[in-house]
C-alpha angles and dihedrals in degrees: 000000000000122000097176117122105249120256093240089054093052090048089049090055092048092050092048093051090048089048091054090052091050091050091052095047111027101035099042112033103039098043089045091055090047091048092050091049092052091046091052090050091050093048091051092050092047090052091049090050091050091051092047088052089054091053091046091054090054091046092052091057087076113099093225131059114263137205083220090069091055091048092051092046090051089050092049092047090051091050091046090052089050090049092051088049089053089051090051091052091047091051092049090049091052091046090053090049091049092050092047091046091051092051092048093047090054091048091047090051090053091049091048091051090051091050092051092049091050090048091050090054090052092050089049091051092047092051091047093050100035093118105111091203091059090051092050092048090050090052096043093046089068116123093227142017091252092053091048090051092050091050090051090051090049090060092047093047092046091053090049091047091052090051091050091047091056090048092050091051091054091048092048092049089051092049091048091052091049093050093049089051090049091050091052089051091052091052091050090048090052090054091052093048092049089055092047091049090050089053091050091051090052090052090048092054091050092049091052089052090050090051093050090049092051091047092052091051093048094047087067088062097052095131093052092045092052091052092050091047092053091051092050092047091052090050091048092051089050090051092049091050092050093049092048091048092050093047091051089050091049091051091049092050091049091051091049091049089050092058115189092358091070100052094091095040120106114260093239096053127084118245099226133201118224089260092051091047089055091048091050092051091048091050091048092048088058093062106143091013104072113122118245116264085237130050090224130012147120129236105253098168128027134210122274134015120335142167113262108258092234112013113076117225092015120117129194129198130207132187091205144006131286117223121197116209143161123289113275093023117158123229117221137194113264092210141006116276147112126294105244099181144359111194144153122244123181112259090006096069109202120002123201122197119195121191121215102183105287092350126082130194119204125204116190134185099038134151132186090031112197100195134067137202112292096023118136111227133193130221112288092008110152112248103174146316124283111249118240117232112257094213102033136046094248142105113204135176122203112211130187139176124206132186104204105305093339117100115217136200103258097200098078089050094059125084113254 
């Protein structure tokens, strides 16, 4: 007569314990992190949409239609599409969790059934061998004291194993109930998110209609828009020429200050002191981590060449990014450095250029500037207020980054 727990039963216990550990680790921690990341992304996009709505409301106070309204609507549509994409990813994540939870619940039910069947066999054996006299006879019929002792221990271990088996069944039933409840919660969450996504798609459709309506109104003012565009392009060319001239002058001064060290250096590269080399390296190491030059704002114009938002066949080019913000907003330095120039450029008001070793950051369309040429500034230090537009309800900063004489796209440099 054998009283050992069978090997399959022990393996069953090991698998069940391992399964419980996997449930606790893999199905709780990782999905929770993923869920929190998606929620943070959604919250950020929702905040950006709210802020864009604020700027749109101010823009619409103007009595005439504005390209600015179309730009803001395009920005809001893009953010709304990103938000809907985040909802899609969240739904797919929940669906994966639901599928995984369903599979694990079925497996847990099978394990529980196996445990109950094993326990039933033990109860049957215990009932069959409940006669205390038979147990004593089995022990005393041993051929040696050691064998008798081992038989006695078998009975004790078997009793303990049966107790543990009943306990494990209760724990498994509790875990199964908890997982079923969790699954139900996931299904309810999916229903809520589906409704929220549907609402976002309705808003997106309405915003596209608003954009088309604004475009139709502006197309009736094509002649006026072309005139305004030409004036802005002339001002932008003037700004680019001034920046290039100042950078060339800065490079020349650095070469002269370097003396004989600068004779072999290329004419378009800064001759840097050890301190400036360190500052350049520090600026470069902060690629993708620089603070925005505004505390709050939305990108209203991107780097490079683009189609005009209203005029067909017309392209515009920008050496930086335009950032729309609230009235009275303060511009701030994106990194520590030295003020190279403070100058006035038509249509761009006051322009501040800050040098960070071989890099330069440019802040255009400022008023009430609080720094002067030669000042040392720190990261996020206020340098002036962004000027409001005299003919539109908007406040917009133009921001650029240069490396020597090479203009760079500022957007990838800024923290997201």
